[in-house]
N, CA, C and O atoms as a printed pandas DataFrame, in Angstrom:
     atom_number atom_name residue_name chain_id  residue_number  x_coord  y_coord  z_coord
0              1         N          MET        A               1    0.827   -1.185   -0.003
1              2        CA          MET        A               1   -0.001   -0.002    0.001
2              3         C          MET        A               1    0.882    1.258   -0.002
3              4         O          MET        A               1    1.857    1.351    0.743
4              5         N          ILE        A               2    0.527    2.186   -0.829
5              6        CA          ILE        A               2    1.302    3.423   -0.946
6              7         C          ILE        A               2    0.825    4.440    0.091
7              8         O          ILE        A               2   -0.374    4.667    0.250
8              9         N          GLU        A               3    1.781    5.045    0.789
9             10        CA          GLU        A               3    1.452    6.111    1.731
10            11         C          GLU        A               3    1.659    7.447    1.036
11            12         O          GLU        A               3    2.626    7.635    0.297
12            13         N          PHE        A               4    0.745    8.362    1.281
13            14        CA          PHE        A               4    0.801    9.681    0.669
14            15         C          PHE        A               4    0.976   10.760    1.714
15            16         O          PHE        A               4    0.646   10.582    2.887
16            17         N          ILE        A               5    1.505   11.891    1.256
17            18        CA          ILE        A               5    1.556   13.103    2.050
18            19         C          ILE        A               5    1.100   14.232    1.122
19            20         O          ILE        A               5    1.490   14.273   -0.045
20            21         N          SER        A               6    0.290   15.133    1.629
21            22        CA          SER        A               6   -0.168   16.244    0.791
22            23         C          SER        A               6    0.883   17.354    0.800
23            24         O          SER        A               6    1.684   17.431    1.732
24            25         N          PRO        A               7    0.895   18.215   -0.224
25            26        CA          PRO        A               7    1.810   19.361   -0.203
26            27         C          PRO        A               7    1.629   20.226    1.039
27            28         O          PRO        A               7    2.611   20.738    1.576
28            29         N          VAL        A               8    0.409   20.398    1.500
29            30        CA          VAL        A               8    0.154   21.196    2.697
30            31         C          VAL        A               8    0.818   20.540    3.915
31            32         O          VAL        A               8    1.461   21.224    4.712
32            33         N          GLU        A               9    0.664   19.217    4.058
33            34        CA          GLU        A               9    1.302   18.500    5.183
34            35         C          GLU        A               9    2.823   18.615    5.105
35            36         O          GLU        A               9    3.489   18.818    6.121
36            37         N          LEU        A              10    3.369   18.482    3.895
37            38        CA          LEU        A              10    4.821   18.571    3.742
38            39         C          LEU        A              10    5.318   19.969    4.098
39            40         O          LEU        A              10    6.333   20.099    4.783
40            41         N          LYS        A              11    4.632   21.010    3.653
41            42        CA          LYS        A              11    5.031   22.376    3.983
42            43         C          LYS        A              11    5.018   22.587    5.499
43            44         O          LYS        A              11    5.888   23.270    6.040
44            45         N          GLU        A              12    4.037   22.006    6.178
45            46        CA          GLU        A              12    3.958   22.110    7.641
46            47         C          GLU        A              12    5.164   21.436    8.284
47            48         O          GLU        A              12    5.762   21.983    9.210
48            49         N          LYS        A              13    5.527   20.244    7.794
49            50        CA          LYS        A              13    6.692   19.534    8.352
50            51         C          LYS        A              13    7.971   20.337    8.119
51            52         O          LYS        A              13    8.837   20.391    8.992
52            53         N          LEU        A              14    8.092   20.956    6.952
53            54        CA          LEU        A              14    9.282   21.757    6.666
54            55         C          LEU        A              14    9.348   22.966    7.592
55            56         O          LEU        A              14   10.432   23.336    8.044
56            57         N          LYS        A              15    8.204   23.588    7.880
57            58        CA          LYS        A              15    8.165   24.720    8.817
58            59         C          LYS        A              15    8.617   24.295   10.204
59            60         O          LYS        A              15    9.292   25.047   10.907
60            61         N          GLN        A              16    8.235   23.066   10.596
61            62        CA          GLN        A              16    8.585   22.540   11.922
62            63         C          GLN        A              16    9.990   21.944   11.942
63            64         O          GLN        A              16   10.458   21.464   12.975
64            65         N          GLU        A              17   10.656   21.980   10.786
65            66        CA          GLU        A              17   12.017   21.444   10.648
66            67         C          GLU        A              17   12.117   19.973   11.032
67            68         O          GLU        A              17   13.087   19.547   11.659
68            69         N          VAL        A              18   11.091   19.194   10.644
69            70        CA          VAL        A              18   11.112   17.743   10.854
70            71         C          VAL        A              18   12.204   17.168    9.956
71            72         O          VAL        A              18   12.332   17.558    8.796
72            73         N          LYS        A              19   12.993   16.232   10.504
73            74        CA          LYS        A              19   14.067   15.620    9.714
74            75         C          LYS        A              19   13.453   14.635    8.708
75            76         O          LYS        A              19   12.875   13.615    9.082
76            77         N          LEU        A              20   13.596   14.973    7.434
77            78        CA          LEU        A              20   13.094   14.098    6.391
78            79         C          LEU        A              20   13.915   14.307    5.127
79            80         O          LEU        A              20   14.693   15.256    5.027
80            81         N          THR        A              21   13.735   13.425    4.177
81            82        CA          THR        A              21   14.429   13.502    2.898
82            83         C          THR        A              21   13.388   13.683    1.804
83            84         O          THR        A              21   12.377   12.981    1.779
84            85         N          ILE        A              22   13.638   14.627    0.900
85            86        CA          ILE        A              22   12.765   14.841   -0.243
86            87         C          ILE        A              22   13.563   14.498   -1.494
87            88         O          ILE        A              22   14.637   15.052   -1.730
88            89         N          ILE        A              23   13.032   13.585   -2.289
89            90        CA          ILE        A              23   13.673   13.187   -3.548
90            91         C          ILE        A              23   12.774   13.641   -4.695
91            92         O          ILE        A              23   11.623   13.217   -4.797
92            93         N          ASP        A              24   13.308   14.503   -5.553
93            94        CA          ASP        A              24   12.579   14.991   -6.727
94            95         C          ASP        A              24   13.009   14.140   -7.914
95            96         O          ASP        A              24   14.178   14.162   -8.300
96            97         N          VAL        A              25   12.070   13.385   -8.499
97            98        CA          VAL        A              25   12.402   12.429   -9.568
98            99         C          VAL        A              25   12.120   12.990  -10.966
99           100         O          VAL        A              25   12.132   12.245  -11.945
100          101         N          ARG        A              26   11.868   14.292  -11.062
101          102        CA          ARG        A              26   11.607   14.906  -12.373
102          103         C          ARG        A              26   12.908   15.037  -13.178
103          104         O          ARG        A              26   14.002   14.834  -12.650
104          105         N          GLU        A              27   12.767   15.374  -14.443
105          106        CA          GLU        A              27   13.910   15.596  -15.320
106          107         C          GLU        A              27   14.525   16.970  -15.020
107          108         O          GLU        A              27   13.882   17.830  -14.420
108          109         N          ALA        A              28   15.771   17.158  -15.444
109          110        CA          ALA        A              28   16.518   18.386  -15.134
110          111         C          ALA        A              28   15.806   19.641  -15.615
111          112         O          ALA        A              28   15.791   20.650  -14.909
112          113         N          GLU        A              29   15.213   19.595  -16.811
113          114        CA          GLU        A              29   14.557   20.802  -17.330
114          115         C          GLU        A              29   13.332   21.180  -16.499
115          116         O          GLU        A              29   12.978   22.356  -16.416
116          117         N          GLU        A              30   12.682   20.187  -15.882
117          118        CA          GLU        A              30   11.541   20.469  -15.001
118          119         C          GLU        A              30   12.024   21.075  -13.680
119          120         O          GLU        A              30   11.432   22.027  -13.171
120          121         N          VAL        A              31   13.094   20.517  -13.136
121          122        CA          VAL        A              31   13.652   20.993  -11.868
122          123         C          VAL        A              31   14.165   22.423  -12.020
123          124         O          VAL        A              31   14.126   23.198  -11.065
124          125         N          ALA        A              32   14.643   22.776  -13.206
125          126        CA          ALA        A              32   15.138   24.131  -13.462
126          127         C          ALA        A              32   14.045   25.170  -13.247
127          128         O          ALA        A              32   14.344   26.333  -12.977
128          129         N          GLU        A              33   12.776   24.764  -13.364
129          130        CA          GLU        A              33   11.650   25.679  -13.158
130          131         C          GLU        A              33   11.314   25.859  -11.679
131          132         O          GLU        A              33   10.515   26.726  -11.326
132          133         N          GLY        A              34   11.911   25.056  -10.826
133          134        CA          GLY        A              34   11.673   25.174   -9.387
134          135         C          GLY        A              34   11.717   23.827   -8.698
135          136         O          GLY        A              34   11.271   22.813   -9.236
136          137         N          ILE        A              35   12.265   23.842   -7.493
137          138        CA          ILE        A              35   12.392   22.615   -6.696
138          139         C          ILE        A              35   12.083   22.972   -5.246
139          140         O          ILE        A              35   12.297   24.108   -4.822
140          141         N          ILE        A              36   11.587   22.014   -4.498
141          142        CA          ILE        A              36   11.327   22.224   -3.071
142          143         C          ILE        A              36   12.681   22.435   -2.374
143          144         O          ILE        A              36   13.598   21.635   -2.560
144          145         N          PRO        A              37   12.814   23.500   -1.576
145          146        CA          PRO        A              37   14.092   23.748   -0.896
146          147         C          PRO        A              37   14.563   22.524   -0.103
147          148         O          PRO        A              37   13.809   21.946    0.680
148          149         N          GLY        A              38   15.813   22.148   -0.323
149          150        CA          GLY        A              38   16.399   21.010    0.380
150          151         C          GLY        A              38   16.204   19.673   -0.306
151          152         O          GLY        A              38   16.757   18.667    0.139
152          153         N          ALA        A              39   15.429   19.639   -1.381
153          154        CA          ALA        A              39   15.185   18.376   -2.087
154          155         C          ALA        A              39   16.436   17.927   -2.837
155          156         O          ALA        A              39   17.249   18.744   -3.269
156          157         N          ILE        A              40   16.568   16.620   -2.977
157          158        CA          ILE        A              40   17.655   16.014   -3.737
158          159         C          ILE        A              40   17.077   15.634   -5.104
159          160         O          ILE        A              40   16.037   14.979   -5.185
160          161         N          HIS        A              41   17.754   16.045   -6.164
161          162        CA          HIS        A              41   17.261   15.732   -7.518
162          163         C          HIS        A              41   17.897   14.441   -8.024
163          164         O          HIS        A              41   19.104   14.385   -8.259
164          165         N          ILE        A              42   17.075   13.401   -8.191
165          166        CA          ILE        A              42   17.501   12.148   -8.808
166          167         C          ILE        A              42   16.416   11.756   -9.809
167          168         O          ILE        A              42   15.361   11.268   -9.402
168          169         N          PRO        A              43   16.650   11.957  -11.118
169          170        CA          PRO        A              43   15.625   11.591  -12.102
170          171         C          PRO        A              43   15.193   10.128  -11.952
171          172         O          PRO        A              43   15.999    9.267  -11.598
172          173         N          LEU        A              44   13.928    9.863  -12.224
173          174        CA          LEU        A              44   13.357    8.525  -12.044
174          175         C          LEU        A              44   14.237    7.433  -12.644
175          176         O          LEU        A              44   14.497    6.423  -11.989
176          177         N          ALA        A              45   14.698    7.620  -13.875
177          178        CA          ALA        A              45   15.487    6.589  -14.562
178          179         C          ALA        A              45   16.808    6.293  -13.857
179          180         O          ALA        A              45   17.391    5.228  -14.063
180          181         N          GLU        A              46   17.290    7.228  -13.022
181          182        CA          GLU        A              46   18.578    7.055  -12.347
182          183         C          GLU        A              46   18.457    6.493  -10.929
183          184         O          GLU        A              46   19.466    6.196  -10.288
184          185         N          ILE        A              47   17.228    6.347  -10.443
185          186        CA          ILE        A              47   17.021    5.875   -9.056
186          187         C          ILE        A              47   17.762    4.557   -8.772
187          188         O          ILE        A              47   18.457    4.474   -7.759
188          189         N          PRO        A              48   17.644    3.522   -9.624
189          190        CA          PRO        A              48   18.327    2.254   -9.291
190          191         C          PRO        A              48   19.840    2.407   -9.100
191          192         O          PRO        A              48   20.409    1.796   -8.195
192          193         N          GLN        A              49   20.494    3.209   -9.936
193          194        CA          GLN        A              49   21.946    3.370   -9.840
194          195         C          GLN        A              49   22.357    4.327   -8.723
195          196         O          GLN        A              49   23.497    4.283   -8.262
196          197         N          ARG        A              50   21.444    5.190   -8.283
197          198        CA          ARG        A              50   21.803    6.236   -7.318
198          199         C          ARG        A              50   21.143    6.060   -5.949
199          200         O          ARG        A              50   21.041    7.013   -5.176
200          201         N          MET        A              51   20.698    4.843   -5.655
201          202        CA          MET        A              51   20.043    4.588   -4.359
202          203         C          MET        A              51   20.929    4.955   -3.174
203          204         O          MET        A              51   20.428    5.376   -2.132
204          205         N          SER        A              52   22.238    4.798   -3.327
205          206        CA          SER        A              52   23.158    5.096   -2.226
206          207         C          SER        A              52   23.157    6.576   -1.861
207          208         O          SER        A              52   23.624    6.943   -0.782
208          209         N          GLU        A              53   22.635    7.442   -2.751
209          210        CA          GLU        A              53   22.583    8.877   -2.488
210          211         C          GLU        A              53   21.355    9.280   -1.672
211          212         O          GLU        A              53   21.223   10.440   -1.281
212          213         N          ILE        A              54   20.459    8.330   -1.415
213          214        CA          ILE        A              54   19.237    8.630   -0.679
214          215         C          ILE        A              54   19.494    8.434    0.812
215          216         O          ILE        A              54   19.666    7.301    1.263
216          217         N          PRO        A              55   19.523    9.522    1.582
217          218        CA          PRO        A              55   19.750    9.381    3.029
218          219         C          PRO        A              55   18.627    8.563    3.677
219          220         O          PRO        A              55   17.455    8.717    3.332
220          221         N          GLN        A              56   18.996    7.710    4.602
221          222        CA          GLN        A              56   18.010    6.885    5.297
222          223         C          GLN        A              56   17.470    7.632    6.510
223          224         O          GLN        A              56   17.960    7.473    7.628
224          225         N          THR        A              57   16.450    8.447    6.264
225          226        CA          THR        A              57   15.799    9.173    7.352
226          227         C          THR        A              57   14.476    8.472    7.656
227          228         O          THR        A              57   14.091    7.533    6.959
228          229         N          ASP        A              58   13.784    8.929    8.694
229          230        CA          ASP        A              58   12.519    8.307    9.069
230          231         C          ASP        A              58   11.463    8.444    7.968
231          232         O          ASP        A              58   10.608    7.576    7.794
232          233         N          GLU        A              59   11.546    9.566    7.222
233          234        CA          GLU        A              59   10.596    9.795    6.142
234          235         C          GLU        A              59   11.346   10.157    4.866
235          236         O          GLU        A              59   12.235   11.008    4.875
236          237         N          ILE        A              60   10.980    9.507    3.782
237          238        CA          ILE        A              60   11.529    9.819    2.468
238          239         C          ILE        A              60   10.343   10.176    1.587
239          240         O          ILE        A              60    9.515    9.328    1.259
240          241         N          ILE        A              61   10.277   11.461    1.208
241          242        CA          ILE        A              61    9.160   11.962    0.425
242          243         C          ILE        A              61    9.579   12.000   -1.038
243          244         O          ILE        A              61   10.600   12.595   -1.382
244          245         N          LEU        A              62    8.785   11.363   -1.899
245          246        CA          LEU        A              62    9.066   11.337   -3.332
246          247         C          LEU        A              62    8.156   12.312   -4.047
247          248         O          LEU        A              62    6.950   12.351   -3.802
248          249         N          VAL        A              63    8.748   13.105   -4.940
249          250        CA          VAL        A              63    8.036   14.204   -5.606
250          251         C          VAL        A              63    8.292   14.157   -7.108
251          252         O          VAL        A              63    9.405   13.862   -7.543
252          253         N          CYS        A              64    7.258   14.449   -7.902
253          254        CA          CYS        A              64    7.424   14.657   -9.339
254          255         C          CYS        A              64    6.453   15.744   -9.764
255          256         O          CYS        A              64    6.018   16.536   -8.928
256          257         N          ARG        A              65    6.103   15.804  -11.040
257          258        CA          ARG        A              65    5.223   16.859  -11.530
258          259         C          ARG        A              65    3.798   16.664  -11.044
259          260         O          ARG        A              65    3.178   17.604  -10.546
260          261         N          SER        A              66    3.263   15.433  -11.184
261          262        CA          SER        A              66    1.858   15.203  -10.838
262          263         C          SER        A              66    1.633   14.062   -9.847
263          264         O          SER        A              66    0.534   13.921   -9.311
264          265         N          GLY        A              67    2.654   13.252   -9.596
265          266        CA          GLY        A              67    2.519   12.135   -8.655
266          267         C          GLY        A              67    2.667   10.759   -9.284
267          268         O          GLY        A              67    2.730    9.764   -8.561
268          269         N          LYS        A              68    2.724   10.671  -10.607
269          270        CA          LYS        A              68    2.823    9.371  -11.273
270          271         C          LYS        A              68    4.241    8.797  -11.257
271          272         O          LYS        A              68    4.438    7.633  -10.908
272          273         N          ARG        A              69    5.223    9.613  -11.633
273          274        CA          ARG        A              69    6.613    9.111  -11.625
274          275         C          ARG        A              69    7.094    8.853  -10.206
275          276         O          ARG        A              69    7.833    7.900   -9.959
276          277         N          SER        A              70    6.673    9.706   -9.270
277          278        CA          SER        A              70    7.087    9.480   -7.883
278          279         C          SER        A              70    6.470    8.186   -7.347
279          280         O          SER        A              70    7.058    7.532   -6.486
280          281         N          GLN        A              71    5.297    7.814   -7.848
281          282        CA          GLN        A              71    4.698    6.545   -7.447
282          283         C          GLN        A              71    5.537    5.375   -7.985
283          284         O          GLN        A              71    5.719    4.375   -7.290
284          285         N          LYS        A              72    6.038    5.495   -9.200
285          286        CA          LYS        A              72    6.903    4.445   -9.757
286          287         C          LYS        A              72    8.182    4.326   -8.930
287          288         O          LYS        A              72    8.641    3.221   -8.640
288          289         N          ALA        A              73    8.753    5.472   -8.554
289          290        CA          ALA        A              73    9.953    5.471   -7.717
290          291         C          ALA        A              73    9.654    4.825   -6.361
291          292         O          ALA        A              73   10.449    4.041   -5.842
292          293         N          TYR        A              74    8.498    5.170   -5.805
293          294        CA          TYR        A              74    8.051    4.604   -4.528
294          295         C          TYR        A              74    7.994    3.079   -4.620
295          296         O          TYR        A              74    8.538    2.375   -3.769
296          297         N          GLU        A              75    7.321    2.573   -5.677
297          298        CA          GLU        A              75    7.163    1.124   -5.832
298          299         C          GLU        A              75    8.512    0.432   -5.979
299          300         O          GLU        A              75    8.720   -0.644   -5.418
300          301         N          PHE        A              76    9.435    1.041   -6.733
301          302        CA          PHE        A              76   10.761    0.452   -6.893
302          303         C          PHE        A              76   11.509    0.434   -5.559
303          304         O          PHE        A              76   12.031   -0.605   -5.155
304          305         N          LEU        A              77   11.563    1.576   -4.876
305          306        CA          LEU        A              77   12.293    1.650   -3.613
306          307         C          LEU        A              77   11.684    0.731   -2.556
307          308         O          LEU        A              77   12.403    0.125   -1.760
308          309         N          GLN        A              78   10.363    0.632   -2.555
309          310        CA          GLN        A              78    9.687   -0.284   -1.624
310          311         C          GLN        A              78   10.115   -1.725   -1.916
311          312         O          GLN        A              78   10.339   -2.502   -0.988
312          313         N          SER        A              79   10.228   -2.082   -3.188
313          314        CA          SER        A              79   10.634   -3.441   -3.557
314          315         C          SER        A              79   12.080   -3.726   -3.137
315          316         O          SER        A              79   12.478   -4.882   -2.999
316          317         N          GLN        A              80   12.854   -2.661   -2.936
317          318        CA          GLN        A              80   14.244   -2.801   -2.491
318          319         C          GLN        A              80   14.365   -2.743   -0.963
319          320         O          GLN        A              80   15.468   -2.787   -0.418
320          321         N          GLY        A              81   13.219   -2.646   -0.279
321          322        CA          GLY        A              81   13.212   -2.665    1.183
322          323         C          GLY        A              81   13.477   -1.326    1.846
323          324         O          GLY        A              81   13.791   -1.285    3.036
324          325         N          VAL        A              82   13.360   -0.231    1.108
325          326        CA          VAL        A              82   13.589    1.095    1.690
326          327         C          VAL        A              82   12.372    1.480    2.540
327          328         O          VAL        A              82   11.252    1.515    2.029
328          329         N          PRO        A              83   12.580    1.768    3.833
329          330        CA          PRO        A              83   11.458    2.119    4.719
330          331         C          PRO        A              83   11.127    3.610    4.700
331          332         O          PRO        A              83   11.917    4.419    4.213
332          333         N          GLY        A              84    9.961    3.967    5.229
333          334        CA          GLY        A              84    9.595    5.352    5.485
334          335         C          GLY        A              84    9.189    6.152    4.259
335          336         O          GLY        A              84    9.250    7.381    4.281
336          337         N          LEU        A              85    8.778    5.483    3.190
337          338        CA          LEU        A              85    8.448    6.182    1.950
338          339         C          LEU        A              85    7.067    6.830    1.989
339          340         O          LEU        A              85    6.125    6.302    2.580
340          341         N          LYS        A              86    6.978    7.996    1.338
341          342        CA          LYS        A              86    5.685    8.659    1.121
342          343         C          LYS        A              86    5.728    9.314   -0.248
343          344         O          LYS        A              86    6.762    9.837   -0.665
344          345         N          ASN        A              87    4.601    9.284   -0.942
345          346        CA          ASN        A              87    4.466    9.936   -2.240
346          347         C          ASN        A              87    3.703   11.236   -2.029
347          348         O          ASN        A              87    2.631   11.236   -1.422
348          349         N          MET        A              88    4.252   12.355   -2.530
349          350        CA          MET        A              88    3.532   13.622   -2.379
350          351         C          MET        A              88    2.411   13.674   -3.413
351          352         O          MET        A              88    2.655   13.706   -4.620
352          353         N          SER        A              89    1.194   13.681   -2.918
353          354        CA          SER        A              89    0.018   13.679   -3.789
354          355         C          SER        A              89   -0.062   14.972   -4.593
355          356         O          SER        A              89    0.196   16.057   -4.073
356          357         N          GLY        A              90   -0.418   14.842   -5.853
357          358        CA          GLY        A              90   -0.583   16.014   -6.704
358          359         C          GLY        A              90    0.705   16.603   -7.250
359          360         O          GLY        A              90    0.666   17.460   -8.132
360          361         N          GLY        A              91    1.842   16.160   -6.740
361          362        CA          GLY        A              91    3.133   16.605   -7.225
362          363         C          GLY        A              91    3.346   18.107   -7.144
363          364         O          GLY        A              91    2.689   18.811   -6.376
364          365         N          MET        A              92    4.281   18.577   -7.957
365          366        CA          MET        A              92    4.627   20.005   -7.955
366          367         C          MET        A              92    3.477   20.860   -8.481
367          368         O          MET        A              92    3.379   22.038   -8.138
368          369         N          LEU        A              93    2.615   20.288   -9.301
369          370        CA          LEU        A              93    1.443   21.042   -9.769
370          371         C          LEU        A              93    0.598   21.501   -8.597
371          372         O          LEU        A              93    0.127   22.638   -8.558
372          373         N          GLU        A              94    0.411   20.588   -7.628
373          374        CA          GLU        A              94   -0.366   20.946   -6.425
374          375         C          GLU        A              94    0.464   21.788   -5.462
375          376         O          GLU        A              94   -0.063   22.696   -4.820
376          377         N          TRP        A              95    1.780   21.487   -5.357
377          378        CA          TRP        A              95    2.659   22.230   -4.456
378          379         C          TRP        A              95    2.594   23.734   -4.729
379          380         O          TRP        A              95    2.480   24.532   -3.798
380          381         N          ILE        A              96    2.667   24.121   -6.014
381          382        CA          ILE        A              96    2.701   25.553   -6.346
382          383         C          ILE        A              96    1.354   26.239   -6.102
383          384         O          ILE        A              96    1.283   27.466   -6.049
384          385         N          GLN        A              97    0.303   25.457   -5.956
385          386        CA          GLN        A              97   -1.020   26.043   -5.704
386          387         C          GLN        A              97   -1.308   26.212   -4.215
387          388         O          GLN        A              97   -2.351   26.757   -3.854
388          389         N          THR        A              98   -0.413   25.761   -3.351
389          390        CA          THR        A              98   -0.703   25.788   -1.903
390          391         C          THR        A              98   -0.021   26.939   -1.178
391          392         O          THR        A              98   -0.013   26.970    0.052
392          393         N          ASP        A              99    0.543   27.877   -1.907
393          394        CA          ASP        A              99    1.214   29.014   -1.235
394          395         C          ASP        A              99    0.233   29.976   -0.617
395          396         O          ASP        A              99    0.639   30.973   -0.021
């Protein structure tokens, strides 16, 4: 089962300085338009080779444009036994609407 976090919930956690990891799985040209402060950019296709770059924190939030690619990343990382995963619902499209 996939666990989700809303952009509003994530913004609240960032305000409270909760220790978590944000992985942005979008392509470089998408990230150039804006990224969540503190997020690590690892394009979806590179996740398998770059898993060692993902810090093992209590929560690992996966982000993309709309939530589909981050769900694929979630499913892959879950199959590799990575704990604490959450998919940000609505992706960056929803994130920019919550200001």
